C-alpha positions in Angstrom: -8.7 -21.1 18.9 -6.7 -24.4 19.0 -3.7 -24.7 16.7 -4.3 -27.1 13.8 -2.5 -27.9 10.5 -5.0 -25.6 8.7 -4.2 -22.5 10.8 -0.5 -23.1 11.2 2.2 -21.9 8.8 6.0 -21.7 8.5 5.8 -17.9 7.9 3.0 -15.4 8.3 3.6 -12.0 6.7 1.5 -9.2 8.0 0.9 -6.8 5.1 1.1 -7.2 1.4 3.1 -4.2 0.2 6.4 -4.3 -1.7 8.5 -5.5 1.2 6.0 -8.3 2.1 5.5 -9.4 -1.5 9.3 -9.4 -2.1 9.8 -11.6 1.0 7.0 -13.9 -0.2 8.7 -14.4 -3.6 11.9 -15.6 -1.9 10.3 -17.8 0.8 7.8 -19.5 -1.5 10.5 -20.2 -4.1 12.2 -22.3 -1.4 8.9 -24.1 -0.6 8.5 -22.3 2.7 4.8 -22.3 3.5 3.9 -18.6 3.5 0.7 -16.8 4.2 0.2 -13.0 3.8 -2.6 -11.2 5.7 -3.6 -7.9 4.2 -6.3 -5.6 5.5 -6.4 -3.3 2.5 -5.1 -3.3 -1.0 -2.1 -5.5 -2.0 0.8 -3.2 -3.0 0.6 -0.8 -0.1 1.4 2.9 -0.8 2.9 1.9 -4.1 -0.5 0.7 -5.4 -2.0 4.1 -4.8 0.9 6.0 -6.2 0.1 7.3 -9.6 3.5 6.9 -11.2 6.8 5.5 -9.8 9.6 7.2 -11.7 12.7 6.0 -9.7 12.2 2.2 -9.5 15.3 0.5 -11.1 14.7 -1.3 -14.3 11.9 0.9 -15.6 13.6 3.7 -17.6 10.3 5.3 -18.5 8.8 4.8 -15.0 5.9 2.6 -14.2 2.4 3.0 -12.8 2.3 2.3 -9.1 -0.7 0.0 -9.5 1.0 -2.0 -12.3 4.2 -2.4 -10.2 2.2 -3.6 -7.2 0.1 -5.9 -9.4 3.2 -7.5 -10.9 4.8 -8.1 -7.5 1.6 -9.8 -6.3 1.4 -12.0 -9.4 5.0 -13.1 -9.0 4.5 -14.0 -5.4 1.3 -15.9 -6.1 3.0 -17.7 -9.0 5.4 -19.3 -6.5 2.6 -20.3 -4.2 2.2 -17.4 -1.8 -1.4 -17.1 -0.4 -3.0 -13.7 0.4 -5.9 -13.7 2.9 -7.8 -10.5 3.4 -8.3 -9.7 7.1 -6.8 -7.7 9.9 -4.3 -8.7 12.6 -5.3 -7.3 15.9 -2.7 -8.7 18.3 0.5 -10.8 18.3 1.4 -13.2 21.1 4.7 -15.0 21.8 3.9 -18.6 22.7 7.4 -19.9 22.7 8.2 -21.7 19.5 5.0 -20.5 17.9 3.6 -17.0 17.5 -0.2 -16.6 17.7 -1.8 -13.9 15.7 -5.3 -12.7 16.6 -7.0 -11.8 13.4 -10.5 -11.1 12.0 -10.1 -14.5 10.4 -9.5 -16.3 13.7 -6.3 -17.2 15.4 -3.4 -18.0 13.1 -0.1 -19.6 14.2 3.3 -19.1 12.7 6.9 -20.4 13.3 8.1 -17.0 12.0 6.2 -13.7 11.6 7.3 -10.9 9.3 5.8 -7.5 10.1 5.6 -5.5 6.9 2.6 -3.3 7.5 4.3 -0.1 6.3 3.4 3.5 7.3 0.9 5.9 6.1 1.3 9.6 5.5 -0.4 11.8 8.0 -3.2 13.7 6.4 -4.4 17.3 6.9 -8.0 16.2 6.5 -8.9 19.3 4.5 -11.2 19.7 1.5 -9.5 18.8 -1.8 -6.7 16.7 -0.2 -8.3 13.3 -0.9 -10.0 14.5 -4.1 -6.7 15.5 -5.8 -4.4 12.8 -4.3 -1.8 11.8 -7.0 -3.3 14.5 -9.3 -1.6 17.5 -7.6 -1.5 16.4 -4.0 1.6 14.3 -3.0 3.4 13.0 0.1 6.8 12.0 -1.5 9.1 14.5 -3.1 11.6 11.9 -4.4 8.7 10.0 -5.9 6.8 12.8 -7.6 8.9 15.9 -7.6 10.3 15.5 -11.1 6.8 15.9 -12.5 6.9 19.6 -11.6 9.8 20.9 -13.6 9.5 24.6 -14.1 6.3 24.7 -12.0 5.3 26.4 -8.8 4.7 24.3 -5.7 3.3 24.6 -2.2 4.9 22.5 0.6 3.0 22.1 3.9 4.9 21.4 7.1 7.5 22.9 9.4 9.6 19.9 10.6 12.8 18.4 9.3 11.1 16.4 6.5 9.1 19.4 5.2 12.2 21.6 5.1 14.4 18.9 3.5 11.8 18.1 0.9 11.1 21.8 0.1 14.8 22.3 -0.6 14.9 19.1 -2.6 12.0 20.2 -4.8 13.8 23.4 -5.8 15.7 21.1 -8.2 12.6 21.0 -10.2 10.2 23.8 -9.3 10.7 27.5 -10.1 9.5 28.5 -6.7 8.3 26.9 -3.4 5.8 28.4 -1.0 6.4 26.7 2.4 3.3 26.9 4.6 4.0 26.4 8.3 1.1 26.2 10.7 2.9 27.8 13.6 6.7 28.0 13.6 9.6 26.1 12.1 10.4 23.0 14.1 13.3 21.8 11.9 16.8 21.6 13.3 19.0 24.7 13.5 21.3 23.2 10.8 18.3 22.8 8.4 16.9 26.2 9.2 20.3 27.8 8.3 20.4 25.9 5.0 16.8 26.9 4.3 17.7 30.6 4.9 20.0 30.4 1.8 17.2 29.2 -0.4 15.0 32.0 1.0 17.7 34.6 0.3 18.0 33.2 -3.3 14.3 33.7 -3.8 13.7 30.0 -4.4 11.5 29.5 -1.3 9.1 31.7 0.5 8.3 30.7 4.1 4.8 31.6 5.4 4.8 31.2 9.2 1.6 31.0 11.3 -0.3 30.0 8.2 -2.8 27.2 8.1 -3.7 25.1 5.1 -7.5 25.1 4.8 -8.4 23.9 1.3 -6.9 22.7 -1.9 -8.6 24.0 -5.0 -8.7 22.4 -8.4 -9.9 23.5 -11.9 -12.5 21.9 -14.1 -9.9 19.5 -15.5 -9.2 18.1 -12.1 -5.8 19.8 -11.6 -4.7 21.6 -8.5 -4.5 25.3 -9.1 -4.6 27.0 -5.7 -4.2 26.5 -1.9 -6.2 28.6 0.5 -5.1 29.1 4.1 -5.4 31.6 7.0 -2.8 33.9 8.5 -3.4 33.1 12.2 -1.8 36.4 13.3 -4.1 38.7 11.3 -7.0 36.3 10.6 -6.8 37.2 6.9 -7.2 34.6 4.2 -4.2 33.5 2.2 -4.5 32.4 -1.4 -1.5 30.9 -3.3 -1.6 29.8 -6.9 0.2 26.6 -7.4 0.6 23.6 -9.7 0.9 21.1 -6.9 1.0 20.5 -3.2 3.4 18.4 -1.2 2.4 17.6 2.4 4.9 16.6 5.0 3.3 16.6 8.4 4.6 13.2 9.6 4.1 9.5 9.2 1.7 7.3 11.0 3.2 3.8 11.4 0.8 0.9 11.1 1.9 -0.6 14.4 -0.9 0.1 16.8 -1.8 -3.6 17.0 1.6 -4.4 18.4 1.4 -2.0 21.3 3.4 -3.3 24.3 4.7 -6.3 22.3 7.6 -4.9 20.2 10.1 -2.2 20.8 9.3 1.0 18.8 11.0 4.3 18.3 9.6 7.7 19.3 7.2 7.8 16.3 6.1 4.2 16.5 8.4 2.5 13.9 9.6 -0.9 15.0 13.2 -1.3 16.1 15.3 -4.3 14.8 18.7 -5.7 15.0 21.1 -6.1 12.1 19.2 -9.3 11.0 15.9 -7.3 10.8 14.6 -9.2 13.9 12.6 -7.4 16.5 13.0 -7.8 20.2 10.6 -10.8 20.0 12.4 -13.9 18.9 11.1 -15.1 15.5 9.4 -11.8 14.6 11.1 -10.0 11.7 10.4 -6.5 10.3 10.9 -5.1 6.8 9.9 -2.0 4.8 8.4 1.3 5.9 7.3 0.1 9.3 10.9 -0.5 10.4 12.8 2.2 12.3 15.4 3.9 10.1 13.8 2.7 6.8 14.3 5.0 3.8 10.7 5.0 2.8 11.3 4.0 -0.8 9.8 1.2 -2.9 13.2 0.0 -4.1 14.6 -0.3 -0.6 11.4 -1.9 0.8 11.8 -4.6 -1.9 15.4 -5.1 -0.9 14.6 -5.3 2.8 11.9 -7.9 2.0 14.4 -10.1 0.2 16.9 -9.7 3.0 14.3 -10.5 5.6 13.3 -13.7 3.7 17.0 -14.9 3.7 17.3 -14.2 7.4 14.0 -16.0 8.0 15.3 -19.1 6.1 18.4 -19.1 8.3 16.2 -18.8 11.4 14.0 -21.7 10.3 17.0 -23.9 9.5 18.2 -23.3 13.1 14.8 -24.3 14.5 14.0 -27.5 12.5 12.7 -29.1 15.7 9.4 -27.1 15.4 6.8 -29.5 14.0 3.2 -29.0 12.9 1.8 -31.2 15.6 -1.8 -30.9 16.5 
């Protein structure tokens, strides 16, 4: 599709989560023409998080949907436009970047990738049904809801072990279900052994997680699994389940275009720019991101300031057709 004034923008932001919306607030306040392209729900993972208890400025916490909605309203108040569609490819055409989308080709002087990451799912019965009502993927976000409760943590890697130990700050006991064997680092395994010795964590090796059971009130009450060595069924009563089996970066559409790390998160320099000139990255899709709403918002603001500096250094780019 030929470039026209209608399909050309100063900045195109891919995604409309906290990092993207924060960046849009900053760019549009400075009259930088900004378009956001979102394939799902504005707000990202924050919008589907039941309650955000650690976002600065909300001493009593805030509903994830409310926080996401307010970020969207603020960005739109300054002139940000959100179009719903999917970006399928990104091409470097010199001073312009061309995005292939389900809405047609869109051109940008600068692109900000803020597509975030999604938590890998187990795909078992009860996981989706009890999401945010007993099934969680973020201990720092939701762990405090389980003070003096019993929890199940699923996973055997670094994240699972770290989060299980973190959750002992709140829960009375943690059952750690590991499908095969622990894959966490030796340092973490030695630290975990201390929690096991203190009776705070019980590790169930070679144990699958097959189903999450709830009661008539819609609350999680039990996890059912299988001991793969004996073939016997395992039933563990619990008040909640935290699943840490990895992240799935939303970066497939950039395959071969941008440098990514071993799990698919996009690498950037100190200015949050990727290896493609004029393409910036912010939020949970960026390598070494902290996967928190507050830091995503901060990165969005930083990216916007870096984008402004970049545009000021490339004032020769015109919207010629």
